[in-house]
SEVEX-330338 format. One record per residue (C-alpha): residue number from 1; x, y, z. Coordinates in nm, 4 decimals, decimal comma. Each point is the difference from the previous one (the first is absolute). Layout:
BEGIN
@nr=NUM | X=X | Y=Y | Z=Z
...
END
This chain:
BEGIN
@nr=1 | X=-6,7521 | Y=-3,1715 | Z=4,1480
@nr=2 | X=0,0133 | Y=0,3805 | Z=0,0138
@nr=3 | X=0,1981 | Y=0,1635 | Z=-0,2776
@nr=4 | X=0,2430 | Y=0,2895 | Z=0,0371
@nr=5 | X=-0,0453 | Y=0,2978 | Z=-0,2287
@nr=6 | X=0,1293 | Y=0,3559 | Z=-0,0268
@nr=7 | X=-0,3246 | Y=0,1910 | Z=0,0368
@nr=8 | X=-0,0483 | Y=0,2667 | Z=-0,2640
@nr=9 | X=-0,3176 | Y=0,1270 | Z=-0,1578
@nr=10 | X=0,0813 | Y=-0,1938 | Z=-0,3165
@nr=11 | X=0,0971 | Y=-0,3257 | Z=0,1763
@nr=12 | X=-0,3155 | Y=0,0021 | Z=0,2158
@nr=13 | X=-0,2220 | Y=0,0795 | Z=-0,2989
@nr=14 | X=0,1553 | Y=-0,2903 | Z=-0,1913
@nr=15 | X=-0,0940 | Y=-0,2618 | Z=0,2618
@nr=16 | X=-0,2653 | Y=-0,2369 | Z=-0,1302
@nr=17 | X=-0,2277 | Y=-0,1441 | Z=0,2691
@nr=18 | X=-0,0248 | Y=-0,3744 | Z=0,0550
@nr=19 | X=-0,3676 | Y=-0,0846 | Z=-0,0381
@nr=20 | X=0,0247 | Y=-0,2931 | Z=0,2416
@nr=21 | X=0,1700 | Y=0,1592 | Z=0,3029
@nr=22 | X=0,1415 | Y=0,3105 | Z=0,1613
@nr=23 | X=0,3671 | Y=0,0710 | Z=-0,0801
@nr=24 | X=0,2426 | Y=0,1996 | Z=0,2139
@nr=25 | X=0,3032 | Y=0,2042 | Z=-0,1069
@nr=26 | X=0,2745 | Y=0,1399 | Z=0,2262
@nr=27 | X=0,1658 | Y=0,3287 | Z=-0,0884
@nr=28 | X=0,3779 | Y=-0,0243 | Z=-0,0431
@nr=29 | X=0,0641 | Y=0,3572 | Z=0,1212
@nr=30 | X=-0,2152 | Y=0,0498 | Z=0,3126
@nr=31 | X=0,0040 | Y=-0,2677 | Z=0,2678
@nr=32 | X=-0,3438 | Y=-0,1252 | Z=0,0971
@nr=33 | X=-0,1814 | Y=0,1534 | Z=-0,2971
@nr=34 | X=-0,2119 | Y=-0,2546 | Z=-0,1884
@nr=35 | X=-0,2634 | Y=0,0023 | Z=-0,2726
@nr=36 | X=-0,2977 | Y=-0,2341 | Z=0,0094
@nr=37 | X=-0,1641 | Y=-0,0720 | Z=-0,3339
@nr=38 | X=-0,3483 | Y=-0,1531 | Z=0,0196
@nr=39 | X=-0,1494 | Y=-0,2275 | Z=-0,2697
@nr=40 | X=-0,2363 | Y=0,2893 | Z=-0,0752
@nr=41 | X=0,2984 | Y=0,2146 | Z=-0,0942
@nr=42 | X=-0,0123 | Y=0,2236 | Z=0,3085
@nr=43 | X=0,3508 | Y=0,0974 | Z=0,1123
@nr=44 | X=0,0596 | Y=0,0994 | Z=0,3642
@nr=45 | X=0,3162 | Y=0,1298 | Z=0,1614
@nr=46 | X=0,0659 | Y=-0,1350 | Z=0,3505
@nr=47 | X=0,2776 | Y=-0,0061 | Z=0,2560
@nr=48 | X=0,1043 | Y=-0,3290 | Z=0,1597
@nr=49 | X=0,2847 | Y=-0,0652 | Z=0,2443
@nr=50 | X=0,0712 | Y=-0,2322 | Z=0,2907
@nr=51 | X=0,0093 | Y=0,1469 | Z=0,3503
@nr=52 | X=-0,0630 | Y=-0,1231 | Z=0,3574
@nr=53 | X=-0,0025 | Y=-0,3550 | Z=-0,1366
@nr=54 | X=-0,2977 | Y=0,0695 | Z=-0,2264
@nr=55 | X=-0,0692 | Y=0,1280 | Z=-0,3483
@nr=56 | X=-0,0856 | Y=0,3706 | Z=0,0151
@nr=57 | X=-0,2222 | Y=0,1218 | Z=-0,2827
@nr=58 | X=-0,1401 | Y=0,3341 | Z=-0,1158
@nr=59 | X=-0,2018 | Y=0,0769 | Z=-0,3122
@nr=60 | X=0,1341 | Y=0,3070 | Z=-0,1817
@nr=61 | X=-0,2245 | Y=0,0613 | Z=-0,3011
@nr=62 | X=-0,0953 | Y=-0,1069 | Z=-0,3514
@nr=63 | X=0,1686 | Y=0,0495 | Z=-0,3355
@nr=64 | X=-0,0129 | Y=0,2431 | Z=-0,1765
@nr=65 | X=-0,1644 | Y=0,2209 | Z=0,2678
@nr=66 | X=0,3335 | Y=0,0537 | Z=0,1775
@nr=67 | X=0,3322 | Y=0,0860 | Z=-0,1612
@nr=68 | X=0,3081 | Y=-0,2147 | Z=0,0647
@nr=69 | X=0,1511 | Y=0,2934 | Z=0,1882
@nr=70 | X=-0,2966 | Y=0,0093 | Z=0,2389
@nr=71 | X=-0,0021 | Y=-0,3767 | Z=0,0407
@nr=72 | X=0,3718 | Y=-0,0234 | Z=0,0744
@nr=73 | X=-0,0272 | Y=0,2899 | Z=0,2441
@nr=74 | X=-0,2741 | Y=-0,1761 | Z=0,1965
@nr=75 | X=0,1931 | Y=-0,3286 | Z=-0,0016
@nr=76 | X=0,3103 | Y=0,1808 | Z=0,1271
@nr=77 | X=-0,2084 | Y=0,1525 | Z=0,2797
@nr=78 | X=-0,1182 | Y=-0,3484 | Z=0,1028
@nr=79 | X=0,3618 | Y=-0,1250 | Z=-0,0081
@nr=80 | X=0,1009 | Y=0,2847 | Z=0,2297
@nr=81 | X=-0,2869 | Y=-0,0810 | Z=0,2372
@nr=82 | X=0,1046 | Y=-0,3655 | Z=0,0110
@nr=83 | X=0,3630 | Y=0,0921 | Z=0,0712
@nr=84 | X=-0,1075 | Y=0,2235 | Z=0,2889
@nr=85 | X=-0,2265 | Y=-0,2711 | Z=0,1394
@nr=86 | X=0,2836 | Y=-0,2544 | Z=-0,0244
@nr=87 | X=0,2436 | Y=0,2362 | Z=0,1720
@nr=88 | X=-0,2496 | Y=0,0229 | Z=0,2862
@nr=89 | X=-0,0112 | Y=-0,3810 | Z=0,0332
@nr=90 | X=-0,3542 | Y=0,0008 | Z=-0,1421
@nr=91 | X=-0,1378 | Y=0,1701 | Z=0,3110
@nr=92 | X=-0,3252 | Y=0,1915 | Z=-0,0234
@nr=93 | X=-0,2657 | Y=-0,0085 | Z=-0,2681
@nr=94 | X=0,0488 | Y=-0,1753 | Z=-0,3307
@nr=95 | X=0,0201 | Y=0,2967 | Z=-0,2419
@nr=96 | X=-0,1334 | Y=-0,2138 | Z=-0,2866
@nr=97 | X=-0,3223 | Y=-0,1118 | Z=0,1650
@nr=98 | X=-0,3002 | Y=0,2282 | Z=0,0213
@nr=99 | X=-0,0581 | Y=0,0628 | Z=0,3667
@nr=100 | X=-0,3461 | Y=0,0085 | Z=0,1511
@nr=101 | X=-0,1071 | Y=0,0927 | Z=0,3498
@nr=102 | X=-0,3525 | Y=0,1381 | Z=-0,0132
@nr=103 | X=-0,0985 | Y=-0,0901 | Z=0,3559
@nr=104 | X=0,1553 | Y=0,0703 | Z=0,3384
@nr=105 | X=0,0652 | Y=-0,3739 | Z=0,0470
@nr=106 | X=0,1764 | Y=-0,0301 | Z=-0,3360
@nr=107 | X=0,2006 | Y=0,3167 | Z=0,0646
@nr=108 | X=0,1112 | Y=-0,1260 | Z=0,3416
@nr=109 | X=0,1118 | Y=-0,3298 | Z=-0,1558
@nr=110 | X=0,1959 | Y=0,1854 | Z=-0,2684
@nr=111 | X=0,1581 | Y=0,2292 | Z=0,2579
@nr=112 | X=0,1115 | Y=-0,2927 | Z=0,2151
@nr=113 | X=0,1344 | Y=-0,1958 | Z=-0,2974
@nr=114 | X=0,1811 | Y=0,2856 | Z=-0,1757
@nr=115 | X=0,1002 | Y=0,2310 | Z=0,2847
@nr=116 | X=-0,0026 | Y=-0,1761 | Z=0,3363
@nr=117 | X=0,1553 | Y=-0,3365 | Z=-0,0879
@nr=118 | X=0,2880 | Y=0,1272 | Z=-0,2156
@nr=119 | X=0,0964 | Y=0,3080 | Z=0,1998
@nr=120 | X=-0,0829 | Y=-0,0515 | Z=0,3686
@nr=121 | X=0,2758 | Y=-0,0759 | Z=0,2483
@nr=122 | X=-0,2274 | Y=-0,2644 | Z=0,1547
@nr=123 | X=-0,2439 | Y=-0,0944 | Z=-0,2803
@nr=124 | X=-0,1933 | Y=-0,2607 | Z=0,2005
@nr=125 | X=-0,0691 | Y=0,2369 | Z=0,2883
@nr=126 | X=-0,0747 | Y=0,2952 | Z=-0,2283
@nr=127 | X=-0,2440 | Y=-0,2062 | Z=-0,2071
@nr=128 | X=-0,1691 | Y=-0,1282 | Z=0,3139
@nr=129 | X=-0,0455 | Y=0,3561 | Z=0,1276
@nr=130 | X=-0,1426 | Y=0,1311 | Z=-0,3287
@nr=131 | X=-0,2387 | Y=-0,2912 | Z=-0,0476
@nr=132 | X=-0,1051 | Y=0,0163 | Z=0,3635
@nr=133 | X=-0,0839 | Y=0,3684 | Z=-0,0369
@nr=134 | X=-0,1845 | Y=-0,0547 | Z=-0,3297
@nr=135 | X=-0,1992 | Y=-0,2978 | Z=0,1277
@nr=136 | X=-0,0673 | Y=0,1515 | Z=0,3408
@nr=137 | X=-0,0939 | Y=0,3578 | Z=-0,0852
@nr=138 | X=-0,0493 | Y=0,0174 | Z=-0,3778
@nr=139 | X=-0,1785 | Y=-0,3344 | Z=-0,0226
@nr=140 | X=-0,3384 | Y=0,1349 | Z=-0,1074
@nr=141 | X=0,1675 | Y=0,2043 | Z=-0,2741
@nr=142 | X=0,2060 | Y=-0,2831 | Z=-0,1484
@nr=143 | X=-0,2492 | Y=-0,0793 | Z=-0,2814
@nr=144 | X=-0,0576 | Y=0,3719 | Z=-0,0705
@nr=145 | X=0,1367 | Y=0,1567 | Z=-0,3175
@nr=146 | X=0,2631 | Y=0,2691 | Z=0,0472
@nr=147 | X=-0,2206 | Y=0,2510 | Z=-0,1769
@nr=148 | X=-0,2969 | Y=-0,0636 | Z=0,2296
@nr=149 | X=0,1583 | Y=0,1099 | Z=0,3284
@nr=150 | X=-0,0664 | Y=0,3623 | Z=0,0824
@nr=151 | X=0,1755 | Y=0,2298 | Z=0,2427
@nr=152 | X=-0,3166 | Y=0,0530 | Z=0,2059
@nr=153 | X=-0,0203 | Y=-0,3761 | Z=0,0597
@nr=154 | X=0,3631 | Y=-0,0118 | Z=0,1119
@nr=155 | X=-0,0569 | Y=0,2765 | Z=0,2553
@nr=156 | X=-0,3040 | Y=-0,1814 | Z=0,1446
@nr=157 | X=0,1819 | Y=-0,3357 | Z=-0,0009
@nr=158 | X=0,3023 | Y=0,1548 | Z=0,1732
@nr=159 | X=-0,2197 | Y=0,1270 | Z=0,2806
@nr=160 | X=-0,1651 | Y=-0,3402 | Z=0,0460
@nr=161 | X=0,3342 | Y=-0,1825 | Z=0,0119
@nr=162 | X=0,1242 | Y=0,2558 | Z=0,2514
@nr=163 | X=-0,2939 | Y=-0,0614 | Z=0,2333
@nr=164 | X=0,0269 | Y=-0,3777 | Z=-0,0229
@nr=165 | X=0,3749 | Y=-0,0617 | Z=-0,0221
@nr=166 | X=0,1661 | Y=0,3197 | Z=0,1168
@nr=167 | X=0,1313 | Y=0,3159 | Z=-0,1617
@nr=168 | X=0,3478 | Y=-0,1285 | Z=-0,0833
@nr=169 | X=-0,1368 | Y=-0,3078 | Z=-0,1789
@nr=170 | X=-0,2462 | Y=0,2135 | Z=-0,1954
@nr=171 | X=0,2800 | Y=0,2328 | Z=-0,1095
@nr=172 | X=0,2209 | Y=-0,2889 | Z=-0,1133
@nr=173 | X=-0,2865 | Y=-0,1536 | Z=-0,1975
@nr=174 | X=-0,0653 | Y=0,3297 | Z=-0,1808
@nr=175 | X=0,3728 | Y=0,0415 | Z=-0,0686
@nr=176 | X=0,0161 | Y=-0,3489 | Z=-0,1508
@nr=177 | X=-0,2975 | Y=0,0763 | Z=-0,2244
@nr=178 | X=0,1719 | Y=0,3209 | Z=-0,1096
@nr=179 | X=0,3201 | Y=-0,1953 | Z=-0,0707
@nr=180 | X=-0,1870 | Y=-0,2539 | Z=-0,2137
@nr=181 | X=-0,1565 | Y=0,2717 | Z=-0,2147
@nr=182 | X=0,3280 | Y=0,1920 | Z=-0,0313
@nr=183 | X=0,1795 | Y=-0,3164 | Z=-0,1064
@nr=184 | X=-0,2729 | Y=-0,0767 | Z=-0,2544
@nr=185 | X=0,0377 | Y=0,3492 | Z=-0,1457
@nr=186 | X=0,3798 | Y=-0,0324 | Z=-0,0138
@nr=187 | X=-0,0263 | Y=-0,3357 | Z=-0,1806
@nr=188 | X=-0,2638 | Y=0,1302 | Z=-0,2445
@nr=189 | X=-0,2555 | Y=-0,2430 | Z=0,1400
@nr=190 | X=-0,2296 | Y=0,2825 | Z=0,1039
@nr=191 | X=-0,0248 | Y=0,3340 | Z=-0,1791
@nr=192 | X=-0,2521 | Y=0,1758 | Z=0,2221
@nr=193 | X=0,0455 | Y=0,2218 | Z=0,3042
@nr=194 | X=0,0893 | Y=-0,1590 | Z=0,3324
@nr=195 | X=-0,3173 | Y=0,0053 | Z=0,2142
@nr=196 | X=0,2069 | Y=-0,1010 | Z=0,3050
@nr=197 | X=0,2362 | Y=0,2973 | Z=-0,0172
@nr=198 | X=0,0573 | Y=0,1406 | Z=0,3476
@nr=199 | X=-0,0822 | Y=0,3646 | Z=0,0577
@nr=200 | X=0,0307 | Y=0,2161 | Z=0,3087
@nr=201 | X=-0,1919 | Y=-0,1336 | Z=0,3009
@nr=202 | X=-0,1078 | Y=-0,3187 | Z=-0,1850
@nr=203 | X=0,1806 | Y=-0,2331 | Z=0,2378
@nr=204 | X=-0,0483 | Y=-0,0320 | Z=0,3721
@nr=205 | X=0,2676 | Y=0,1829 | Z=0,2047
@nr=206 | X=0,2599 | Y=-0,2358 | Z=0,1456
@nr=207 | X=0,2135 | Y=0,0547 | Z=0,3045
@nr=208 | X=0,3672 | Y=-0,0720 | Z=-0,0538
@nr=209 | X=0,1390 | Y=-0,2723 | Z=0,2235
@nr=210 | X=0,2989 | Y=0,0968 | Z=0,2156
@nr=211 | X=0,0413 | Y=-0,3099 | Z=0,2176
@nr=212 | X=0,3500 | Y=-0,1355 | Z=0,0504
@nr=213 | X=0,1926 | Y=-0,1780 | Z=0,2749
@nr=214 | X=0,1000 | Y=0,2708 | Z=0,2442
@nr=215 | X=0,3105 | Y=0,0058 | Z=0,2162
@nr=216 | X=-0,1694 | Y=-0,1237 | Z=0,3163
@nr=217 | X=-0,1652 | Y=-0,2861 | Z=-0,1965
@nr=218 | X=0,3135 | Y=-0,1260 | Z=-0,1721
@nr=219 | X=0,1471 | Y=-0,2037 | Z=0,2921
@nr=220 | X=-0,3175 | Y=-0,2061 | Z=0,0381
@nr=221 | X=-0,0320 | Y=-0,0426 | Z=-0,3753
@nr=222 | X=0,3584 | Y=-0,1205 | Z=-0,0534
@nr=223 | X=-0,0058 | Y=-0,2139 | Z=0,3131
@nr=224 | X=-0,3120 | Y=-0,1822 | Z=-0,1211
@nr=225 | X=0,1517 | Y=-0,0335 | Z=-0,3463
@nr=226 | X=0,3111 | Y=-0,1736 | Z=0,1369
@nr=227 | X=-0,2253 | Y=-0,2629 | Z=0,1601
@nr=228 | X=-0,2153 | Y=-0,0530 | Z=-0,3123
@nr=229 | X=-0,0120 | Y=-0,3685 | Z=-0,0991
@nr=230 | X=-0,1521 | Y=0,0639 | Z=-0,3446
@nr=231 | X=0,3270 | Y=0,0376 | Z=-0,1895
@nr=232 | X=-0,1605 | Y=0,1342 | Z=-0,3180
@nr=233 | X=-0,1845 | Y=0,2701 | Z=0,1921
@nr=234 | X=0,3057 | Y=0,0905 | Z=0,2078
@nr=235 | X=0,2225 | Y=0,0331 | Z=-0,3069
@nr=236 | X=-0,2659 | Y=0,1930 | Z=-0,1907
@nr=237 | X=-0,0352 | Y=0,2520 | Z=0,2832
@nr=238 | X=0,3766 | Y=0,0451 | Z=0,0282
@nr=239 | X=0,0376 | Y=0,0673 | Z=-0,3724
@nr=240 | X=-0,3094 | Y=0,2191 | Z=-0,0236
@nr=241 | X=0,0904 | Y=0,2047 | Z=0,3076
@nr=242 | X=0,3651 | Y=0,0626 | Z=-0,0836
@nr=243 | X=-0,0395 | Y=0,0590 | Z=-0,3750
@nr=244 | X=-0,3354 | Y=0,1803 | Z=0,0011
@nr=245 | X=-0,1084 | Y=-0,2096 | Z=-0,2997
@nr=246 | X=-0,3614 | Y=-0,0759 | Z=-0,0807
@nr=247 | X=-0,1521 | Y=-0,3306 | Z=0,1101
@nr=248 | X=-0,0414 | Y=-0,1292 | Z=-0,3554
@nr=249 | X=0,3578 | Y=0,0892 | Z=-0,0897
@nr=250 | X=0,1402 | Y=-0,1796 | Z=0,3052
@nr=251 | X=-0,2057 | Y=-0,3150 | Z=-0,0515
@nr=252 | X=0,0828 | Y=0,0063 | Z=-0,3730
@nr=253 | X=0,3733 | Y=0,0520 | Z=0,0565
@nr=254 | X=0,2288 | Y=-0,2098 | Z=-0,2219
@nr=255 | X=0,3598 | Y=-0,0895 | Z=0,0724
@nr=256 | X=0,1122 | Y=0,1433 | Z=-0,3343
@nr=257 | X=-0,1208 | Y=0,3440 | Z=0,1126
@nr=258 | X=0,2641 | Y=0,0061 | Z=0,2744
@nr=259 | X=0,3512 | Y=0,1245 | Z=-0,0614
@nr=260 | X=0,2507 | Y=0,0350 | Z=0,2861
@nr=261 | X=-0,1803 | Y=0,2226 | Z=0,2497
@nr=262 | X=-0,2709 | Y=0,1447 | Z=-0,2257
@nr=263 | X=-0,3356 | Y=-0,1214 | Z=-0,1264
@nr=264 | X=-0,1250 | Y=0,1070 | Z=-0,3416
@nr=265 | X=-0,3712 | Y=0,0266 | Z=0,0752
@nr=266 | X=-0,2279 | Y=-0,0205 | Z=-0,3069
@nr=267 | X=-0,1785 | Y=0,3255 | Z=-0,0803
@nr=268 | X=-0,3736 | Y=-0,0658 | Z=-0,0358
@nr=269 | X=-0,0594 | Y=0,2858 | Z=-0,2430
@nr=270 | X=0,3258 | Y=-0,0441 | Z=-0,1941
@nr=271 | X=0,1234 | Y=-0,3611 | Z=0,0334
@nr=272 | X=0,3114 | Y=0,0837 | Z=-0,2002
@nr=273 | X=0,0976 | Y=0,2598 | Z=0,2630
@nr=274 | X=0,0417 | Y=-0,1703 | Z=0,3409
@nr=275 | X=0,0836 | Y=0,2052 | Z=0,3066
@nr=276 | X=0,2834 | Y=-0,0899 | Z=0,2325
@nr=277 | X=-0,0651 | Y=-0,1013 | Z=0,3603
@nr=278 | X=0,2994 | Y=-0,0213 | Z=0,2298
@nr=279 | X=0,0486 | Y=-0,3156 | Z=0,2056
@nr=280 | X=0,1282 | Y=0,0421 | Z=0,3523
@nr=281 | X=0,1733 | Y=-0,2661 | Z=0,2093
@nr=282 | X=-0,3233 | Y=-0,1302 | Z=0,1545
@nr=283 | X=-0,1559 | Y=-0,0527 | Z=-0,3421
@nr=284 | X=0,3160 | Y=-0,1570 | Z=-0,1456
@nr=285 | X=0,0196 | Y=-0,2454 | Z=0,2922
@nr=286 | X=-0,3677 | Y=-0,0841 | Z=-0,0483
@nr=287 | X=0,0476 | Y=-0,0597 | Z=-0,3731
@nr=288 | X=0,3078 | Y=-0,2126 | Z=0,0595
@nr=289 | X=-0,1984 | Y=-0,2316 | Z=0,2285
@nr=290 | X=-0,2921 | Y=-0,0121 | Z=-0,2425
@nr=291 | X=0,2294 | Y=-0,0985 | Z=-0,2849
@nr=292 | X=0,1112 | Y=-0,3039 | Z=0,1975
@nr=293 | X=-0,3622 | Y=-0,0831 | Z=0,0734
@nr=294 | X=-0,1588 | Y=0,0371 | Z=-0,3457
@nr=295 | X=0,2831 | Y=-0,1490 | Z=-0,2051
@nr=296 | X=-0,0219 | Y=0,0379 | Z=-0,3771
@nr=297 | X=-0,3339 | Y=0,1826 | Z=-0,0143
@nr=298 | X=0,0028 | Y=0,3225 | Z=-0,2029
@nr=299 | X=-0,2232 | Y=0,1584 | Z=0,2658
@nr=300 | X=0,1055 | Y=0,1253 | Z=0,3415
@nr=301 | X=-0,3459 | Y=-0,0970 | Z=0,1331
@nr=302 | X=-0,0907 | Y=-0,3056 | Z=-0,2118
@nr=303 | X=-0,3318 | Y=-0,1835 | Z=0,0223
@nr=304 | X=-0,1874 | Y=-0,2687 | Z=-0,1873
@nr=305 | X=-0,2663 | Y=0,2400 | Z=-0,1224
@nr=306 | X=-0,0603 | Y=0,1158 | Z=-0,3553
@nr=307 | X=0,2275 | Y=0,3023 | Z=0,0337
@nr=308 | X=0,2896 | Y=-0,2071 | Z=0,1327
@nr=309 | X=0,0410 | Y=0,2224 | Z=0,3057
@nr=310 | X=-0,1948 | Y=0,1056 | Z=0,3082
@nr=311 | X=-0,2662 | Y=0,2613 | Z=-0,0683
@nr=312 | X=-0,1419 | Y=0,0578 | Z=0,3473
@nr=313 | X=0,0934 | Y=-0,0371 | Z=0,3665
@nr=314 | X=-0,3206 | Y=0,1547 | Z=0,1300
@nr=315 | X=-0,0846 | Y=-0,2614 | Z=0,2645
@nr=316 | X=0,3562 | Y=-0,0184 | Z=0,1301
@nr=317 | X=0,0202 | Y=0,3793 | Z=0,0167
@nr=318 | X=-0,3225 | Y=0,0275 | Z=0,1999
@nr=319 | X=0,1208 | Y=-0,2609 | Z=0,2497
@nr=320 | X=0,3373 | Y=0,1700 | Z=0,0307
@nr=321 | X=-0,1667 | Y=0,3374 | Z=0,0489
@nr=322 | X=-0,2062 | Y=-0,1356 | Z=0,2906
@nr=323 | X=0,3195 | Y=-0,1171 | Z=0,1705
@nr=324 | X=0,1592 | Y=0,3441 | Z=-0,0365
@nr=325 | X=-0,2986 | Y=0,1702 | Z=0,1605
@nr=326 | X=0,0218 | Y=0,2829 | Z=-0,2565
@nr=327 | X=-0,3258 | Y=0,1369 | Z=-0,1346
@nr=328 | X=-0,1058 | Y=0,1140 | Z=-0,3443
@nr=329 | X=0,3220 | Y=-0,1070 | Z=-0,1718
@nr=330 | X=-0,0153 | Y=-0,1110 | Z=-0,3648
@nr=331 | X=0,2633 | Y=-0,1785 | Z=-0,2049
@nr=332 | X=0,0446 | Y=0,3122 | Z=-0,2139
@nr=333 | X=0,0845 | Y=0,1921 | Z=0,3181
@nr=334 | X=0,3356 | Y=-0,1829 | Z=0,0013
@nr=335 | X=0,0880 | Y=0,1921 | Z=-0,3158
@nr=336 | X=-0,1240 | Y=0,3219 | Z=0,1547
@nr=337 | X=0,2075 | Y=-0,0730 | Z=0,3113
@nr=338 | X=0,3303 | Y=0,0145 | Z=-0,1851
@nr=339 | X=-0,0940 | Y=0,3264 | Z=-0,1692
@nr=340 | X=-0,1180 | Y=0,1509 | Z=0,3282
@nr=341 | X=0,3159 | Y=-0,0988 | Z=0,1879
@nr=342 | X=0,2071 | Y=0,1431 | Z=-0,2845
@nr=343 | X=-0,1943 | Y=0,3247 | Z=0,0276
@nr=344 | X=0,0612 | Y=0,0038 | Z=0,3748
@nr=345 | X=0,3717 | Y=-0,0174 | Z=-0,0770
@nr=346 | X=-0,0327 | Y=0,3187 | Z=-0,2034
@nr=347 | X=0,0211 | Y=-0,1694 | Z=-0,3397
@nr=348 | X=-0,1282 | Y=0,2059 | Z=-0,2939
@nr=349 | X=-0,3211 | Y=-0,0971 | Z=-0,1750
@nr=350 | X=0,1974 | Y=-0,0536 | Z=-0,3203
@nr=351 | X=0,2225 | Y=-0,2629 | Z=0,1605
@nr=352 | X=-0,2939 | Y=-0,1679 | Z=0,1745
@nr=353 | X=-0,1821 | Y=-0,0173 | Z=-0,3317
@nr=354 | X=0,3026 | Y=-0,1532 | Z=-0,1686
@nr=355 | X=0,0566 | Y=-0,2643 | Z=0,2654
@nr=356 | X=-0,3686 | Y=-0,0997 | Z=-0,0136
@nr=357 | X=-0,0228 | Y=0,0077 | Z=-0,3789
@nr=358 | X=-0,2486 | Y=0,2880 | Z=-0,0163
@nr=359 | X=-0,0082 | Y=0,0909 | Z=-0,3695
@nr=360 | X=0,2956 | Y=0,0555 | Z=-0,2331
@nr=361 | X=0,2954 | Y=0,2184 | Z=0,0867
@nr=362 | X=0,0344 | Y=0,3005 | Z=-0,2306
@nr=363 | X=0,3560 | Y=0,0674 | Z=0,0997
@nr=364 | X=0,2751 | Y=-0,0290 | Z=-0,2552
@nr=365 | X=0,2079 | Y=-0,3128 | Z=-0,0358
@nr=366 | X=0,3057 | Y=0,1534 | Z=0,1677
@nr=367 | X=-0,1878 | Y=0,0206 | Z=0,3310
@nr=368 | X=-0,1457 | Y=-0,3535 | Z=-0,0109
@nr=369 | X=0,2847 | Y=-0,1556 | Z=0,2024
@nr=370 | X=-0,0073 | Y=0,2754 | Z=0,2612
@nr=371 | X=-0,3779 | Y=-0,0321 | Z=0,0411
@nr=372 | X=0,0265 | Y=-0,3772 | Z=0,0420
@nr=373 | X=0,2710 | Y=0,0413 | Z=0,2623
@nr=374 | X=-0,2059 | Y=0,2635 | Z=0,1835
@nr=375 | X=-0,2993 | Y=-0,2341 | Z=-0,0008
@nr=376 | X=0,2218 | Y=-0,2802 | Z=0,1323
@nr=377 | X=0,1298 | Y=0,2150 | Z=0,2847
@nr=378 | X=-0,3518 | Y=0,1085 | Z=0,0895
@nr=379 | X=-0,1342 | Y=-0,3573 | Z=0,0057
@nr=380 | X=0,3024 | Y=-0,1016 | Z=0,2084
@nr=381 | X=-0,0694 | Y=0,2733 | Z=0,2551
@nr=382 | X=-0,3699 | Y=-0,0826 | Z=0,0236
@nr=383 | X=0,0757 | Y=-0,3729 | Z=0,0325
@nr=384 | X=0,2576 | Y=0,0618 | Z=0,2757
@nr=385 | X=-0,2496 | Y=0,2195 | Z=0,1831
@nr=386 | X=-0,2748 | Y=-0,2640 | Z=-0,0170
@nr=387 | X=0,2336 | Y=-0,2725 | Z=0,1251
@nr=388 | X=0,1315 | Y=0,2226 | Z=0,2762
@nr=389 | X=-0,3591 | Y=0,0535 | Z=0,1146
@nr=390 | X=-0,0136 | Y=-0,3592 | Z=0,1224
@nr=391 | X=0,1956 | Y=0,1166 | Z=0,3021
@nr=392 | X=-0,2600 | Y=0,2646 | Z=0,0832
@nr=393 | X=-0,2740 | Y=-0,1177 | Z=0,2320
@nr=394 | X=-0,3528 | Y=0,1144 | Z=-0,0919
END
């Protein structure tokens, strides 16, 4: 049994070691502070608390090398770290375990475990994308130590990936490598320079995509959509088109994110700060029918997969696209369509950005309601215009 003792220099000095076993004493003043006394007489200050369902332990130092003031200060620091970790629902790295990620493979695993899984809006999809990129384009570097990869190698590798897999893929692979190193530096896993830092002209130039459903294309698109027998695809397209939300956000929509005629869409960069998407009549009708169909599921698009909801409608989208006869149209172009139709209505870039959740608004709190109402009116106008287009013959 551990004994409780008010640690002072005199009380610690007076402890006589048990020659047959180690004895442990708990300080009565500082929570978690203990003293281990070995049969040899060695006395070691440690910190021990329970957290995340396990015993968390840190060695502090030996007596009399450290003063009680130093020891209690370090124990208090560990208590503060535990409280912060608890307040964050134990997300992220365990602050009481020495972290190690000396290779690209180990770093990628740590990044997925501590950053992607806890903080991504769609953790399963985000993890799949990161691991796919690492395995597909960084595969030969996975066993390499972080310190062994040089900038010259990255430049040569980037060019090779660009030739084989395309410029956009090569750029995304480099950007992921840069992100991994930056994250390692931020978490004190890596203390060197980032060899994957991006400088001017490092990446291949990319042409911005401007495709959206134009006025003369809308009648055919909506007419084909009304006849779509794949209910999940039809409802997804309706919600994506008339809210301008991202594919992952729509497929990961939960019923508890909906309130009256608004949708609190999770913010990928700041989960605690969702943006508000307005829900027009077509979307509300769609959601009402889906609620009857899915019952008690927490997801608007439930599935039996690991994530609990649909993560892709790629095949259904391709088949639907063939029936529309429209060319070069991507799922993300649905989001761009709403923004483009808003712009055609003369809506300001600020309001378009707000309705699509582009970044955080810097406006003061007194204007928040007015901005939301302006965004609602703009979405309403764009939605009416798209629906009215069904009467226009191409």
